[in-house]
N, C-alpha and C positions, 0 to 999 in steps of 0.2 A: 167517778172521777177524783182524782186526788186534789185536795184543796191546798193551795199554796200557804193559806193561812195556818193550817195545821202542821206545817213542817217545821223541823228545826233547821237551823242555818246550815247550808251544805259544808261538809267537812268538819261539822262540830258535833259532839255528844252532849246532849242537854242533861242536866242533872235529874230530870224527872225521868228520862228515858234510862239513865244509868241506874236510878233507884229501882225502878220497875223491873228491869232485866235482872239485877242483882237479887231482888226479893223472890223472882220467879225461878232462879237458877238452883237454889237449894233444894226445894221440893221437886223440881223437875229432874234433878240429878238423883235423888233418893229414890223416887218413883219410877217405875218402868215405863216412862212416858217420853223420854229423850230430851235432855236439856239443850242439846245442839239444834233439834228440831224447832224447840220453842223459840231459842234465840234467833233462829232464821225466820221462823213465819210469823211470830207476833209483831214485830215491827213492820213487816210487809204488810200483814192484814190491817194494821192501825195507820197505814199509810205514812209511817215514819221515814226520815231520810237516812235512817241508820244503814240500809244497804247501799247507799250512795257514799258513804265515808270510804276513805282509802281501805283497800283490803288488808293492808298490813296494820292500820289501826284498828280495825275490827278484830283482827286475830289477836292484837295485843290486849284488846279489852276483854276478849273471851278467856285469855290467859288470867287476867285478873280476876274474872268471876270463879275460874277454877281454883285458883290459889285461896280464895275465900272459903270455898267449899271444902278443900283439901285440909285446911287448917281447922276447920270446925269438925270434920270427920276424925281428925287425929286426937281431938279433945273427946269427942263423945264416944269414940271407940277405943279410948285408951286402955280400958281393962281387958278388950278382946286383943288388942295389939300386943299388951304386956303377956297375956296368956300365951298368944302364938309365938312371942319370942322366947318364952320360958321353954315351949314344947318343941322349939326348933331343932331339927335333927337333919341328918342327910336326906332321908325320905321327904320330909316336908319341904325343905329347900328345893330339892329337885322338882317337886310338885309346883311350887311358886315360880320357879325359872321356866317350867314348861309352859305354865299358862301365861307368862309374861313374854315368852319369845315371840309368838305370832303377832300381837299387836305392835311390838316393838319394831320387828322387821318390816311389816307392812307400812307401819306409820313412817319409818325413816324413808322407805323406797318410794311411797306413793303419796305422801303427805301433800305435796304441791298440786298433784293432780286430782286427788280427793277433794281439796278445798276449792280448787278451781272449776270442777266439772260436776260435782255432786253436792253442791250446797244451794242449788236454786230451788224455789218453792216446789215446783213440779217433782224433782228428785227427792225432797224431803218428804213429800207426800207418799211417794212409793216407799221409802224406808218406814214410815209410820204404818202403812198397810201390809207390807211384808212382815214386820215385826208382830203386828197384831194376829196375823194369821198363824204365826209360829207360836205365839203364847196361847192361843185357843187350842191348838193342838197339843201343847205341853200340859196344859191344865188338866187334861183327862189321863195323864200318865199315871201309873201305879206308883205308890210310895213304898219303897221296899228297903232302901239303903240309908246309912248315916254317913255323916262327913268323914267319919274315921275310915270308911271304906273306900274313899277317893284314891285312885290309883293314876299312873302315868297317862293312861288313855283319857281318863276323865279330864286331867289337867290340859292335855292337848286340845281336846273339844272345847274346853272353857276358854282357852286361849284364842282358838279359832273363832269362838263367839265375840270375843272382845275385839278382833281384828275386823270382823264384819261391822260392828258397832262404831267403827271409825267413820262409817257413812253417816252423815246427819240424818236424824229421824229414826235410826234402828234402835238406839238406846243401849248402852252398856249394861245397865242393870236388868232390862228386859231381855236381852239376848243371853246373858249367863243365867239369870233365873230360868228362862225356858230351857236352856241346854241341861242345866242341872237337873230339872224335872223330867226331861225326856231320858236322862241317864238313870232315872228312876230313884233320885234321892227324895226323902221327905221335904214338904214344903219348908219346915223351919231350917233344915240343914242345907236346903237350897238357898236360902237367904244368906246363911252363914258362908256358904262357899263363895256366893256372889260378892260378898263383901271382902272376903280374904284375897280374892284374885283381882278385884277392881282397885283396892286402894293402893298397891304398888304401882299400878299403871297409871292411875291419877296423879299420885305424887311425882313420879318419874316424868310424865309428860309435862307437868306444871314446872318442875325444876328445870328441864331442858328448855322450854320456851320462855321461862324467865331469864335465863342466861342470854338467849338470843334477844329478849326484850331489852335487857341492860345493855348489851352492846349496841343496839341500834338507837335507844333512847326514845323519848317521847316529846311531842310539842309541850309547851308550858300550859297551854289552855286546857290540856286533858287531864291535868293532874287531879282536879277536884271531881270530875265525873268517874275517874278510874277508882279513886279511893272510896268514893260513895257506892259504886258497883260492888266492889270486893267487900266492903263492910256489910252491905245488904245481904250479899250472898253468904257471908259468915253467919250473920244473925239468923237468916232463914234456915239455913242448914242446921243450926243447933236447935232451933225450936222444932223443925220437922222431924228430926231424928228421933226425939222423944215420942211424938206423935205416932210416928210409923212403927214404932217398937211395941206399942200397945196393940196393934191389930195385925201384926205380921205373921204371927205363929201359923194360922191356917188361912191366910188370905189367898183368895182366888185371884187368878190374873184376868179373869173376864171383865171385871168393871174397868181395868186400864185398857184391855184391848178394845172395848166399845168406846172409851173417851179418845183413844188414838184415831180410831175410824172416824169419829165425830169431827175431830180437828182437821183430818186430811180431807173430809168431805167438805167442810167449810171453805177450806184453802182452794179446792178444787172448783167449788162453785163460784167463788170470787174470781178465779181465772176466767171462767166461762163468761162472766159478766163484764170483764174488762176489755 
């Protein structure tokens, strides 16, 4: 049973909740465990009133979290971004465009439907489990290709993976990593490709939603929690980027798949009890 004494006031986002979600968002975005799935499931499991907030307010807060993550990624990956810009030619530009197009089209056409129908705890669990199965399958794929071998077909597959990752629980990082490995790229180059195709999508989606947020405006009472959440997301992303880089070269996807299954199982067990 949910205890009223543990709830934040209806229609408000508390500072501690904003701080917790922001601190969690960075590592959940960087690791293949789904930041959107955690933002949806953790408040539900902890019996917060977060899911009772106005849907537009929740989406706006998630934009703030992504803005913090995107800003930190631009700082920590500045060398890779600069290298990619220096190497930018017609071939690389076309690959980035091909990987960007599927999530852009699907997000523009189905954003409201996805947010309204596929953000429930049950659907998030389905996304976590489906993504885990794909990651287990991909982890056994042979490593035979380097990032320089990526072609148009690879870019389209990575773009489709990002489009699927619009469903909460799937994970953009997990979907692109698994897809790159299924395309037989080495583990190290799969990580590089995942970052290359994800950063434009994260930045583009954040910019678009930020414009919408600026037009709509926010209640005055939300300024503090939004700023705290975005700041916590920024700091946690900065910290965890360094940590992940120390272990990512040969990392297996199996521990993350196991974690996702455990989180989904906990949520499904909680549903049966409620």
